mmCIF entry with sequence, helices, sheets and N, C-alpha, C, O atoms, coordinates in Angstrom:
data_MODEL
# 
_entry.id   MODEL 
# 
_entity.id                         1 
_entity.type                       polymer 
_entity.pdbx_number_of_molecules   1 
# 
_entity_poly.entity_id                      1 
_entity_poly.type                           'polypeptide(L)' 
_entity_poly.nstd_linkage                   no 
_entity_poly.nstd_monomer                   no 
_entity_poly.pdbx_seq_one_letter_code       MNQYNIIVQQLLAYLTKRKQCSSSRLSHKQCYEEFGQYLKENNLYLS 
_entity_poly.pdbx_seq_one_letter_code_can   MNQYNIIVQQLLAYLTKRKQCSSSRLSHKQCYEEFGQYLKENNLYLS 
_entity_poly.pdbx_strand_id                 A 
# 
loop_
_entity_poly_seq.entity_id 
_entity_poly_seq.num 
_entity_poly_seq.mon_id 
_entity_poly_seq.hetero 
1 1  MET n 
1 2  ASN n 
1 3  GLN n 
1 4  TYR n 
1 5  ASN n 
1 6  ILE n 
1 7  ILE n 
1 8  VAL n 
1 9  GLN n 
1 10 GLN n 
1 11 LEU n 
1 12 LEU n 
1 13 ALA n 
1 14 TYR n 
1 15 LEU n 
1 16 THR n 
1 17 LYS n 
1 18 ARG n 
1 19 LYS n 
1 20 GLN n 
1 21 CYS n 
1 22 SER n 
1 23 SER n 
1 24 SER n 
1 25 ARG n 
1 26 LEU n 
1 27 SER n 
1 28 HIS n 
1 29 LYS n 
1 30 GLN n 
1 31 CYS n 
1 32 TYR n 
1 33 GLU n 
1 34 GLU n 
1 35 PHE n 
1 36 GLY n 
1 37 GLN n 
1 38 TYR n 
1 39 LEU n 
1 40 LYS n 
1 41 GLU n 
1 42 ASN n 
1 43 ASN n 
1 44 LEU n 
1 45 TYR n 
1 46 LEU n 
1 47 SER n 
# 
_struct_asym.id          A 
_struct_asym.entity_id   1 
# 
loop_
_struct_conf.conf_type_id 
_struct_conf.id 
_struct_conf.pdbx_PDB_helix_id 
_struct_conf.beg_label_comp_id 
_struct_conf.beg_label_asym_id 
_struct_conf.beg_label_seq_id 
_struct_conf.pdbx_beg_PDB_ins_code 
_struct_conf.end_label_comp_id 
_struct_conf.end_label_asym_id 
_struct_conf.end_label_seq_id 
_struct_conf.pdbx_end_PDB_ins_code 
_struct_conf.beg_auth_comp_id 
_struct_conf.beg_auth_asym_id 
_struct_conf.beg_auth_seq_id 
_struct_conf.end_auth_comp_id 
_struct_conf.end_auth_asym_id 
_struct_conf.end_auth_seq_id 
_struct_conf.pdbx_PDB_helix_class 
_struct_conf.details 
_struct_conf.pdbx_PDB_helix_length 
HELX_P HELX_P1 AA1 ASN A 2  ? LYS A 17 ? ASN A 2  LYS A 17 1 ? 16 
HELX_P HELX_P2 AA2 SER A 22 ? GLU A 41 ? SER A 22 GLU A 41 1 ? 20 
# 
_struct_conf_type.id          HELX_P 
_struct_conf_type.criteria    ? 
_struct_conf_type.reference   ? 
# 
loop_
_atom_site.group_PDB 
_atom_site.id 
_atom_site.type_symbol 
_atom_site.label_atom_id 
_atom_site.label_alt_id 
_atom_site.label_comp_id 
_atom_site.label_asym_id 
_atom_site.label_entity_id 
_atom_site.label_seq_id 
_atom_site.pdbx_PDB_ins_code 
_atom_site.Cartn_x 
_atom_site.Cartn_y 
_atom_site.Cartn_z 
_atom_site.occupancy 
_atom_site.B_iso_or_equiv 
_atom_site.pdbx_formal_charge 
_atom_site.auth_seq_id 
_atom_site.auth_comp_id 
_atom_site.auth_asym_id 
_atom_site.auth_atom_id 
_atom_site.pdbx_PDB_model_num 
ATOM 1   N N  . MET A 1 1  ? 126.541 118.785 -41.390 1.00 0.00 ? 1  MET A N  1 
ATOM 2   C CA . MET A 1 1  ? 127.595 118.087 -40.673 1.00 0.00 ? 1  MET A CA 1 
ATOM 3   C C  . MET A 1 1  ? 128.904 118.168 -41.437 1.00 0.00 ? 1  MET A C  1 
ATOM 4   O O  . MET A 1 1  ? 129.984 118.112 -40.851 1.00 0.00 ? 1  MET A O  1 
ATOM 5   N N  . ASN A 1 2  ? 128.796 118.299 -42.750 1.00 0.00 ? 2  ASN A N  1 
ATOM 6   C CA . ASN A 1 2  ? 129.999 118.397 -43.557 1.00 0.00 ? 2  ASN A CA 1 
ATOM 7   C C  . ASN A 1 2  ? 130.831 119.610 -43.157 1.00 0.00 ? 2  ASN A C  1 
ATOM 8   O O  . ASN A 1 2  ? 132.058 119.530 -43.105 1.00 0.00 ? 2  ASN A O  1 
ATOM 9   N N  . GLN A 1 3  ? 130.173 120.732 -42.873 1.00 0.00 ? 3  GLN A N  1 
ATOM 10  C CA . GLN A 1 3  ? 130.881 121.946 -42.456 1.00 0.00 ? 3  GLN A CA 1 
ATOM 11  C C  . GLN A 1 3  ? 131.614 121.693 -41.141 1.00 0.00 ? 3  GLN A C  1 
ATOM 12  O O  . GLN A 1 3  ? 132.737 122.163 -40.958 1.00 0.00 ? 3  GLN A O  1 
ATOM 13  N N  . TYR A 1 4  ? 130.991 120.961 -40.236 1.00 0.00 ? 4  TYR A N  1 
ATOM 14  C CA . TYR A 1 4  ? 131.626 120.628 -38.960 1.00 0.00 ? 4  TYR A CA 1 
ATOM 15  C C  . TYR A 1 4  ? 132.907 119.836 -39.205 1.00 0.00 ? 4  TYR A C  1 
ATOM 16  O O  . TYR A 1 4  ? 133.936 120.121 -38.591 1.00 0.00 ? 4  TYR A O  1 
ATOM 17  N N  . ASN A 1 5  ? 132.855 118.854 -40.087 1.00 0.00 ? 5  ASN A N  1 
ATOM 18  C CA . ASN A 1 5  ? 134.030 118.038 -40.386 1.00 0.00 ? 5  ASN A CA 1 
ATOM 19  C C  . ASN A 1 5  ? 135.149 118.874 -40.992 1.00 0.00 ? 5  ASN A C  1 
ATOM 20  O O  . ASN A 1 5  ? 136.322 118.646 -40.696 1.00 0.00 ? 5  ASN A O  1 
ATOM 21  N N  . ILE A 1 6  ? 134.803 119.829 -41.829 1.00 0.00 ? 6  ILE A N  1 
ATOM 22  C CA . ILE A 1 6  ? 135.807 120.716 -42.425 1.00 0.00 ? 6  ILE A CA 1 
ATOM 23  C C  . ILE A 1 6  ? 136.486 121.540 -41.336 1.00 0.00 ? 6  ILE A C  1 
ATOM 24  O O  . ILE A 1 6  ? 137.707 121.695 -41.334 1.00 0.00 ? 6  ILE A O  1 
ATOM 25  N N  . ILE A 1 7  ? 135.693 122.060 -40.421 1.00 0.00 ? 7  ILE A N  1 
ATOM 26  C CA . ILE A 1 7  ? 136.249 122.860 -39.328 1.00 0.00 ? 7  ILE A CA 1 
ATOM 27  C C  . ILE A 1 7  ? 137.157 122.012 -38.446 1.00 0.00 ? 7  ILE A C  1 
ATOM 28  O O  . ILE A 1 7  ? 138.224 122.465 -38.031 1.00 0.00 ? 7  ILE A O  1 
ATOM 29  N N  . VAL A 1 8  ? 136.738 120.786 -38.161 1.00 0.00 ? 8  VAL A N  1 
ATOM 30  C CA . VAL A 1 8  ? 137.565 119.880 -37.351 1.00 0.00 ? 8  VAL A CA 1 
ATOM 31  C C  . VAL A 1 8  ? 138.907 119.638 -38.040 1.00 0.00 ? 8  VAL A C  1 
ATOM 32  O O  . VAL A 1 8  ? 139.948 119.671 -37.384 1.00 0.00 ? 8  VAL A O  1 
ATOM 33  N N  . GLN A 1 9  ? 138.897 119.399 -39.337 1.00 0.00 ? 9  GLN A N  1 
ATOM 34  C CA . GLN A 1 9  ? 140.146 119.180 -40.071 1.00 0.00 ? 9  GLN A CA 1 
ATOM 35  C C  . GLN A 1 9  ? 141.041 120.414 -40.002 1.00 0.00 ? 9  GLN A C  1 
ATOM 36  O O  . GLN A 1 9  ? 142.258 120.292 -39.870 1.00 0.00 ? 9  GLN A O  1 
ATOM 37  N N  . GLN A 1 10 ? 140.445 121.592 -40.091 1.00 0.00 ? 10 GLN A N  1 
ATOM 38  C CA . GLN A 1 10 ? 141.221 122.829 -39.992 1.00 0.00 ? 10 GLN A CA 1 
ATOM 39  C C  . GLN A 1 10 ? 141.825 122.981 -38.600 1.00 0.00 ? 10 GLN A C  1 
ATOM 40  O O  . GLN A 1 10 ? 142.977 123.392 -38.463 1.00 0.00 ? 10 GLN A O  1 
ATOM 41  N N  . LEU A 1 11 ? 141.056 122.652 -37.573 1.00 0.00 ? 11 LEU A N  1 
ATOM 42  C CA . LEU A 1 11 ? 141.573 122.727 -36.208 1.00 0.00 ? 11 LEU A CA 1 
ATOM 43  C C  . LEU A 1 11 ? 142.725 121.753 -35.989 1.00 0.00 ? 11 LEU A C  1 
ATOM 44  O O  . LEU A 1 11 ? 143.724 122.098 -35.358 1.00 0.00 ? 11 LEU A O  1 
ATOM 45  N N  . LEU A 1 12 ? 142.587 120.547 -36.506 1.00 0.00 ? 12 LEU A N  1 
ATOM 46  C CA . LEU A 1 12 ? 143.654 119.557 -36.361 1.00 0.00 ? 12 LEU A CA 1 
ATOM 47  C C  . LEU A 1 12 ? 144.904 119.987 -37.116 1.00 0.00 ? 12 LEU A C  1 
ATOM 48  O O  . LEU A 1 12 ? 146.019 119.779 -36.639 1.00 0.00 ? 12 LEU A O  1 
ATOM 49  N N  . ALA A 1 13 ? 144.729 120.580 -38.280 1.00 0.00 ? 13 ALA A N  1 
ATOM 50  C CA . ALA A 1 13 ? 145.871 121.094 -39.042 1.00 0.00 ? 13 ALA A CA 1 
ATOM 51  C C  . ALA A 1 13 ? 146.551 122.220 -38.271 1.00 0.00 ? 13 ALA A C  1 
ATOM 52  O O  . ALA A 1 13 ? 147.778 122.316 -38.255 1.00 0.00 ? 13 ALA A O  1 
ATOM 53  N N  . TYR A 1 14 ? 145.758 123.062 -37.640 1.00 0.00 ? 14 TYR A N  1 
ATOM 54  C CA . TYR A 1 14 ? 146.308 124.155 -36.835 1.00 0.00 ? 14 TYR A CA 1 
ATOM 55  C C  . TYR A 1 14 ? 147.131 123.599 -35.674 1.00 0.00 ? 14 TYR A C  1 
ATOM 56  O O  . TYR A 1 14 ? 148.220 124.098 -35.393 1.00 0.00 ? 14 TYR A O  1 
ATOM 57  N N  . LEU A 1 15 ? 146.617 122.571 -34.998 1.00 0.00 ? 15 LEU A N  1 
ATOM 58  C CA . LEU A 1 15 ? 147.360 121.966 -33.892 1.00 0.00 ? 15 LEU A CA 1 
ATOM 59  C C  . LEU A 1 15 ? 148.677 121.372 -34.378 1.00 0.00 ? 15 LEU A C  1 
ATOM 60  O O  . LEU A 1 15 ? 149.695 121.464 -33.692 1.00 0.00 ? 15 LEU A O  1 
ATOM 61  N N  . THR A 1 16 ? 148.657 120.766 -35.558 1.00 0.00 ? 16 THR A N  1 
ATOM 62  C CA . THR A 1 16 ? 149.882 120.210 -36.135 1.00 0.00 ? 16 THR A CA 1 
ATOM 63  C C  . THR A 1 16 ? 150.868 121.327 -36.437 1.00 0.00 ? 16 THR A C  1 
ATOM 64  O O  . THR A 1 16 ? 152.055 121.216 -36.130 1.00 0.00 ? 16 THR A O  1 
ATOM 65  N N  . LYS A 1 17 ? 150.384 122.386 -37.028 1.00 0.00 ? 17 LYS A N  1 
ATOM 66  C CA . LYS A 1 17 ? 151.233 123.536 -37.368 1.00 0.00 ? 17 LYS A CA 1 
ATOM 67  C C  . LYS A 1 17 ? 151.860 124.140 -36.115 1.00 0.00 ? 17 LYS A C  1 
ATOM 68  O O  . LYS A 1 17 ? 153.007 124.587 -36.145 1.00 0.00 ? 17 LYS A O  1 
ATOM 69  N N  . ARG A 1 18 ? 151.115 124.153 -35.020 1.00 0.00 ? 18 ARG A N  1 
ATOM 70  C CA . ARG A 1 18 ? 151.606 124.707 -33.755 1.00 0.00 ? 18 ARG A CA 1 
ATOM 71  C C  . ARG A 1 18 ? 152.470 123.705 -32.990 1.00 0.00 ? 18 ARG A C  1 
ATOM 72  O O  . ARG A 1 18 ? 152.871 123.955 -31.853 1.00 0.00 ? 18 ARG A O  1 
ATOM 73  N N  . LYS A 1 19 ? 152.753 122.560 -33.635 1.00 0.00 ? 19 LYS A N  1 
ATOM 74  C CA . LYS A 1 19 ? 153.621 121.517 -33.084 1.00 0.00 ? 19 LYS A CA 1 
ATOM 75  C C  . LYS A 1 19 ? 153.089 120.913 -31.778 1.00 0.00 ? 19 LYS A C  1 
ATOM 76  O O  . LYS A 1 19 ? 153.846 120.596 -30.860 1.00 0.00 ? 19 LYS A O  1 
ATOM 77  N N  . GLN A 1 20 ? 151.773 120.769 -31.730 1.00 0.00 ? 20 GLN A N  1 
ATOM 78  C CA . GLN A 1 20 ? 151.129 120.088 -30.610 1.00 0.00 ? 20 GLN A CA 1 
ATOM 79  C C  . GLN A 1 20 ? 151.503 118.611 -30.701 1.00 0.00 ? 20 GLN A C  1 
ATOM 80  O O  . GLN A 1 20 ? 151.537 118.053 -31.798 1.00 0.00 ? 20 GLN A O  1 
ATOM 81  N N  . CYS A 1 21 ? 151.779 117.974 -29.578 1.00 0.00 ? 21 CYS A N  1 
ATOM 82  C CA . CYS A 1 21 ? 152.201 116.574 -29.609 1.00 0.00 ? 21 CYS A CA 1 
ATOM 83  C C  . CYS A 1 21 ? 151.082 115.687 -30.168 1.00 0.00 ? 21 CYS A C  1 
ATOM 84  O O  . CYS A 1 21 ? 149.902 116.032 -30.096 1.00 0.00 ? 21 CYS A O  1 
ATOM 85  N N  . SER A 1 22 ? 151.475 114.551 -30.718 1.00 0.00 ? 22 SER A N  1 
ATOM 86  C CA . SER A 1 22 ? 150.510 113.675 -31.395 1.00 0.00 ? 22 SER A CA 1 
ATOM 87  C C  . SER A 1 22 ? 149.449 113.129 -30.440 1.00 0.00 ? 22 SER A C  1 
ATOM 88  O O  . SER A 1 22 ? 148.296 112.965 -30.840 1.00 0.00 ? 22 SER A O  1 
ATOM 89  N N  . SER A 1 23 ? 149.810 112.848 -29.199 1.00 0.00 ? 23 SER A N  1 
ATOM 90  C CA . SER A 1 23 ? 148.806 112.326 -28.263 1.00 0.00 ? 23 SER A CA 1 
ATOM 91  C C  . SER A 1 23 ? 147.755 113.390 -27.945 1.00 0.00 ? 23 SER A C  1 
ATOM 92  O O  . SER A 1 23 ? 146.579 113.071 -27.771 1.00 0.00 ? 23 SER A O  1 
ATOM 93  N N  . SER A 1 24 ? 148.173 114.630 -27.871 1.00 0.00 ? 24 SER A N  1 
ATOM 94  C CA . SER A 1 24 ? 147.226 115.719 -27.640 1.00 0.00 ? 24 SER A CA 1 
ATOM 95  C C  . SER A 1 24 ? 146.308 115.897 -28.841 1.00 0.00 ? 24 SER A C  1 
ATOM 96  O O  . SER A 1 24 ? 145.103 116.093 -28.681 1.00 0.00 ? 24 SER A O  1 
ATOM 97  N N  . ARG A 1 25 ? 146.870 115.831 -30.038 1.00 0.00 ? 25 ARG A N  1 
ATOM 98  C CA . ARG A 1 25 ? 146.056 115.951 -31.251 1.00 0.00 ? 25 ARG A CA 1 
ATOM 99  C C  . ARG A 1 25 ? 145.051 114.808 -31.335 1.00 0.00 ? 25 ARG A C  1 
ATOM 100 O O  . ARG A 1 25 ? 143.901 115.020 -31.720 1.00 0.00 ? 25 ARG A O  1 
ATOM 101 N N  . LEU A 1 26 ? 145.473 113.614 -30.981 1.00 0.00 ? 26 LEU A N  1 
ATOM 102 C CA . LEU A 1 26 ? 144.572 112.463 -31.003 1.00 0.00 ? 26 LEU A CA 1 
ATOM 103 C C  . LEU A 1 26 ? 143.428 112.651 -30.005 1.00 0.00 ? 26 LEU A C  1 
ATOM 104 O O  . LEU A 1 26 ? 142.278 112.331 -30.306 1.00 0.00 ? 26 LEU A O  1 
ATOM 105 N N  . SER A 1 27 ? 143.745 113.164 -28.828 1.00 0.00 ? 27 SER A N  1 
ATOM 106 C CA . SER A 1 27 ? 142.700 113.425 -27.831 1.00 0.00 ? 27 SER A CA 1 
ATOM 107 C C  . SER A 1 27 ? 141.697 114.444 -28.349 1.00 0.00 ? 27 SER A C  1 
ATOM 108 O O  . SER A 1 27 ? 140.489 114.275 -28.186 1.00 0.00 ? 27 SER A O  1 
ATOM 109 N N  . HIS A 1 28 ? 142.200 115.500 -28.971 1.00 0.00 ? 28 HIS A N  1 
ATOM 110 C CA . HIS A 1 28 ? 141.312 116.508 -29.556 1.00 0.00 ? 28 HIS A CA 1 
ATOM 111 C C  . HIS A 1 28 ? 140.441 115.874 -30.633 1.00 0.00 ? 28 HIS A C  1 
ATOM 112 O O  . HIS A 1 28 ? 139.232 116.106 -30.673 1.00 0.00 ? 28 HIS A O  1 
ATOM 113 N N  . LYS A 1 29 ? 141.047 115.080 -31.501 1.00 0.00 ? 29 LYS A N  1 
ATOM 114 C CA . LYS A 1 29 ? 140.305 114.450 -32.598 1.00 0.00 ? 29 LYS A CA 1 
ATOM 115 C C  . LYS A 1 29 ? 139.189 113.562 -32.058 1.00 0.00 ? 29 LYS A C  1 
ATOM 116 O O  . LYS A 1 29 ? 138.064 113.606 -32.556 1.00 0.00 ? 29 LYS A O  1 
ATOM 117 N N  . GLN A 1 30 ? 139.492 112.762 -31.048 1.00 0.00 ? 30 GLN A N  1 
ATOM 118 C CA . GLN A 1 30 ? 138.479 111.885 -30.466 1.00 0.00 ? 30 GLN A CA 1 
ATOM 119 C C  . GLN A 1 30 ? 137.335 112.696 -29.857 1.00 0.00 ? 30 GLN A C  1 
ATOM 120 O O  . GLN A 1 30 ? 136.165 112.342 -30.002 1.00 0.00 ? 30 GLN A O  1 
ATOM 121 N N  . CYS A 1 31 ? 137.684 113.772 -29.183 1.00 0.00 ? 31 CYS A N  1 
ATOM 122 C CA . CYS A 1 31 ? 136.672 114.637 -28.581 1.00 0.00 ? 31 CYS A CA 1 
ATOM 123 C C  . CYS A 1 31 ? 135.779 115.245 -29.653 1.00 0.00 ? 31 CYS A C  1 
ATOM 124 O O  . CYS A 1 31 ? 134.556 115.245 -29.514 1.00 0.00 ? 31 CYS A O  1 
ATOM 125 N N  . TYR A 1 32 ? 136.381 115.767 -30.728 1.00 0.00 ? 32 TYR A N  1 
ATOM 126 C CA . TYR A 1 32 ? 135.607 116.372 -31.812 1.00 0.00 ? 32 TYR A CA 1 
ATOM 127 C C  . TYR A 1 32 ? 134.707 115.342 -32.484 1.00 0.00 ? 32 TYR A C  1 
ATOM 128 O O  . TYR A 1 32 ? 133.568 115.647 -32.836 1.00 0.00 ? 32 TYR A O  1 
ATOM 129 N N  . GLU A 1 33 ? 135.214 114.120 -32.664 1.00 0.00 ? 33 GLU A N  1 
ATOM 130 C CA . GLU A 1 33 ? 134.409 113.076 -33.301 1.00 0.00 ? 33 GLU A CA 1 
ATOM 131 C C  . GLU A 1 33 ? 133.221 112.691 -32.430 1.00 0.00 ? 33 GLU A C  1 
ATOM 132 O O  . GLU A 1 33 ? 132.109 112.520 -32.930 1.00 0.00 ? 33 GLU A O  1 
ATOM 133 N N  . GLU A 1 34 ? 133.456 112.554 -31.126 1.00 0.00 ? 34 GLU A N  1 
ATOM 134 C CA . GLU A 1 34 ? 132.369 112.199 -30.219 1.00 0.00 ? 34 GLU A CA 1 
ATOM 135 C C  . GLU A 1 34 ? 131.331 113.318 -30.141 1.00 0.00 ? 34 GLU A C  1 
ATOM 136 O O  . GLU A 1 34 ? 130.130 113.051 -30.098 1.00 0.00 ? 34 GLU A O  1 
ATOM 137 N N  . PHE A 1 35 ? 131.790 114.561 -30.124 1.00 0.00 ? 35 PHE A N  1 
ATOM 138 C CA . PHE A 1 35 ? 130.866 115.690 -30.100 1.00 0.00 ? 35 PHE A CA 1 
ATOM 139 C C  . PHE A 1 35 ? 130.064 115.743 -31.397 1.00 0.00 ? 35 PHE A C  1 
ATOM 140 O O  . PHE A 1 35 ? 128.862 116.007 -31.377 1.00 0.00 ? 35 PHE A O  1 
ATOM 141 N N  . GLY A 1 36 ? 130.725 115.493 -32.517 1.00 0.00 ? 36 GLY A N  1 
ATOM 142 C CA . GLY A 1 36 ? 130.035 115.454 -33.805 1.00 0.00 ? 36 GLY A CA 1 
ATOM 143 C C  . GLY A 1 36 ? 128.977 114.366 -33.833 1.00 0.00 ? 36 GLY A C  1 
ATOM 144 O O  . GLY A 1 36 ? 127.887 114.572 -34.367 1.00 0.00 ? 36 GLY A O  1 
ATOM 145 N N  . GLN A 1 37 ? 129.288 113.218 -33.267 1.00 0.00 ? 37 GLN A N  1 
ATOM 146 C CA . GLN A 1 37 ? 128.318 112.120 -33.199 1.00 0.00 ? 37 GLN A CA 1 
ATOM 147 C C  . GLN A 1 37 ? 127.127 112.510 -32.329 1.00 0.00 ? 37 GLN A C  1 
ATOM 148 O O  . GLN A 1 37 ? 125.979 112.221 -32.667 1.00 0.00 ? 37 GLN A O  1 
ATOM 149 N N  . TYR A 1 38 ? 127.407 113.164 -31.215 1.00 0.00 ? 38 TYR A N  1 
ATOM 150 C CA . TYR A 1 38 ? 126.332 113.643 -30.339 1.00 0.00 ? 38 TYR A CA 1 
ATOM 151 C C  . TYR A 1 38 ? 125.413 114.606 -31.092 1.00 0.00 ? 38 TYR A C  1 
ATOM 152 O O  . TYR A 1 38 ? 124.189 114.489 -31.020 1.00 0.00 ? 38 TYR A O  1 
ATOM 153 N N  . LEU A 1 39 ? 126.004 115.547 -31.806 1.00 0.00 ? 39 LEU A N  1 
ATOM 154 C CA . LEU A 1 39 ? 125.209 116.503 -32.578 1.00 0.00 ? 39 LEU A CA 1 
ATOM 155 C C  . LEU A 1 39 ? 124.328 115.781 -33.588 1.00 0.00 ? 39 LEU A C  1 
ATOM 156 O O  . LEU A 1 39 ? 123.143 116.085 -33.725 1.00 0.00 ? 39 LEU A O  1 
ATOM 157 N N  . LYS A 1 40 ? 124.919 114.823 -34.290 1.00 0.00 ? 40 LYS A N  1 
ATOM 158 C CA . LYS A 1 40 ? 124.182 114.088 -35.319 1.00 0.00 ? 40 LYS A CA 1 
ATOM 159 C C  . LYS A 1 40 ? 123.028 113.287 -34.715 1.00 0.00 ? 40 LYS A C  1 
ATOM 160 O O  . LYS A 1 40 ? 121.911 113.315 -35.231 1.00 0.00 ? 40 LYS A O  1 
ATOM 161 N N  . GLU A 1 41 ? 123.302 112.578 -33.625 1.00 0.00 ? 41 GLU A N  1 
ATOM 162 C CA . GLU A 1 41 ? 122.276 111.741 -32.998 1.00 0.00 ? 41 GLU A CA 1 
ATOM 163 C C  . GLU A 1 41 ? 121.110 112.562 -32.454 1.00 0.00 ? 41 GLU A C  1 
ATOM 164 O O  . GLU A 1 41 ? 119.983 112.072 -32.382 1.00 0.00 ? 41 GLU A O  1 
ATOM 165 N N  . ASN A 1 42 ? 121.379 113.798 -32.075 1.00 0.00 ? 42 ASN A N  1 
ATOM 166 C CA . ASN A 1 42 ? 120.348 114.647 -31.486 1.00 0.00 ? 42 ASN A CA 1 
ATOM 167 C C  . ASN A 1 42 ? 119.821 115.700 -32.455 1.00 0.00 ? 42 ASN A C  1 
ATOM 168 O O  . ASN A 1 42 ? 119.126 116.636 -32.061 1.00 0.00 ? 42 ASN A O  1 
ATOM 169 N N  . ASN A 1 43 ? 120.169 115.528 -33.737 1.00 0.00 ? 43 ASN A N  1 
ATOM 170 C CA . ASN A 1 43 ? 119.719 116.453 -34.787 1.00 0.00 ? 43 ASN A CA 1 
ATOM 171 C C  . ASN A 1 43 ? 120.006 117.908 -34.434 1.00 0.00 ? 43 ASN A C  1 
ATOM 172 O O  . ASN A 1 43 ? 119.163 118.786 -34.619 1.00 0.00 ? 43 ASN A O  1 
ATOM 173 N N  . LEU A 1 44 ? 121.209 118.144 -33.925 1.00 0.00 ? 44 LEU A N  1 
ATOM 174 C CA . LEU A 1 44 ? 121.643 119.490 -33.573 1.00 0.00 ? 44 LEU A CA 1 
ATOM 175 C C  . LEU A 1 44 ? 122.682 119.956 -34.577 1.00 0.00 ? 44 LEU A C  1 
ATOM 176 O O  . LEU A 1 44 ? 123.405 119.148 -35.160 1.00 0.00 ? 44 LEU A O  1 
ATOM 177 N N  . TYR A 1 45 ? 122.749 121.265 -34.772 1.00 0.00 ? 45 TYR A N  1 
ATOM 178 C CA . TYR A 1 45 ? 123.683 121.826 -35.746 1.00 0.00 ? 45 TYR A CA 1 
ATOM 179 C C  . TYR A 1 45 ? 124.342 123.063 -35.170 1.00 0.00 ? 45 TYR A C  1 
ATOM 180 O O  . TYR A 1 45 ? 123.736 123.799 -34.391 1.00 0.00 ? 45 TYR A O  1 
ATOM 181 N N  . LEU A 1 46 ? 125.564 123.281 -35.550 1.00 0.00 ? 46 LEU A N  1 
ATOM 182 C CA . LEU A 1 46 ? 126.261 124.505 -35.169 1.00 0.00 ? 46 LEU A CA 1 
ATOM 183 C C  . LEU A 1 46 ? 126.051 125.537 -36.252 1.00 0.00 ? 46 LEU A C  1 
ATOM 184 O O  . LEU A 1 46 ? 126.009 125.208 -37.438 1.00 0.00 ? 46 LEU A O  1 
ATOM 185 N N  . SER A 1 47 ? 125.922 126.770 -35.850 1.00 0.00 ? 47 SER A N  1 
ATOM 186 C CA . SER A 1 47 ? 125.756 127.822 -36.854 1.00 0.00 ? 47 SER A CA 1 
ATOM 187 C C  . SER A 1 47 ? 126.792 128.907 -36.655 1.00 0.00 ? 47 SER A C  1 
ATOM 188 O O  . SER A 1 47 ? 126.816 129.883 -37.405 1.00 0.00 ? 47 SER A O  1 
# 
């Protein structure tokens, strides 16, 4: 799960660099966090 969190941080940094508005970045962050929670609860992993 740690790798997933690193990737999420990189994606959020990319959105910031591309000057994505803060509300859009927040929506992305919430989506990534909820998806990460789903993966964790269901013992699923991305490879």
